[in-house]
N, C-alpha and C positions, 0 to 999 in steps of 0.2 A: 190939056191932056185929059182924056177920059180914062178912068180907072174901071177895072172889071173885078167882080167877085162872083163866087159860086154860091147859089142860094139853094138850100135843101127844102124839099116839099114832101109831105106825107102822102098817103094813098088818097086822101080826100082833096088833095090839091092845095093844102094850106101850108104856109111857111112854118118851118120848125127850127129849133135851135136859136142861136143868137140873132138870126134874121127875122124872127117873129116880132111883130110890132110892139108887143108888150114885154119882150125879153129885157131883163135888168142886168143879166150877167152873161159873160161870153162863154163860148164853147170851151175855151181854154180853162176857165174857172171850174167848169164841171169836170173836165179831164183831171185837173189838179186835185180836186176833192176825191175823186175815185182813186187816184194813185195814192194819195195819203191814207185813205181807208185801207187799201191793200197792204200798205206798209205798217199797219197796226195802230194808227192814230185814232183817238176817240172822236166822236162827233164834236165835243166841246173844243178839243185841240184843233181840229180842222177849222171849225168856225172862227176861232181866235186867229189862226194863222192867215186865213183868207179874208177875214172881216166880212163874213157872210152869215146871216142868221142860221142857227142850228136847225131850225125846222126846214129851211130850204135845202140844206145839205142832206137831211134825212129823206126828203122827197126825191132828190136826185139819186141817192144810193138805193132806194127801194124801187126805183123805176116809175114811180108815180108821176114824176115830172121829168121832162127831157129824156124820156125813154122810148120815143117813137122811132120806128125804122124809117130810113130815107127811101122813098119810092122813086124819086127822080131828082135830078139836079138841073138848074137852069142858070145860065150866066147872066148876071145883072150888071148894069152900068151905074156908077155913082160918081159924083163930083166932076168938076171941069177945071180944077186948079192945076196950075203948072207946078213944077218942082220947087219954085220959090215960094209957093203958097198963095200966089195971087190968082184971082179969078180971071 
């Protein structure tokens, strides 16, 4: 069974977000960090809760990292495993 996912690209045609080849954290991690920040948690508290370096959280919240706008989406295919996990 082939699975599909949507992959985000920036205006230069490069993958962004969790689909970037060097991404270490998911888009959900970024969303959670932003939500915790809005709720008033400090960088240190967010870092401890999510087990992510404080410097990474700071870059996310400032927009320095993971702050690009999506220019287009493409559907990608991955995996050929069936529901039982067999290839």
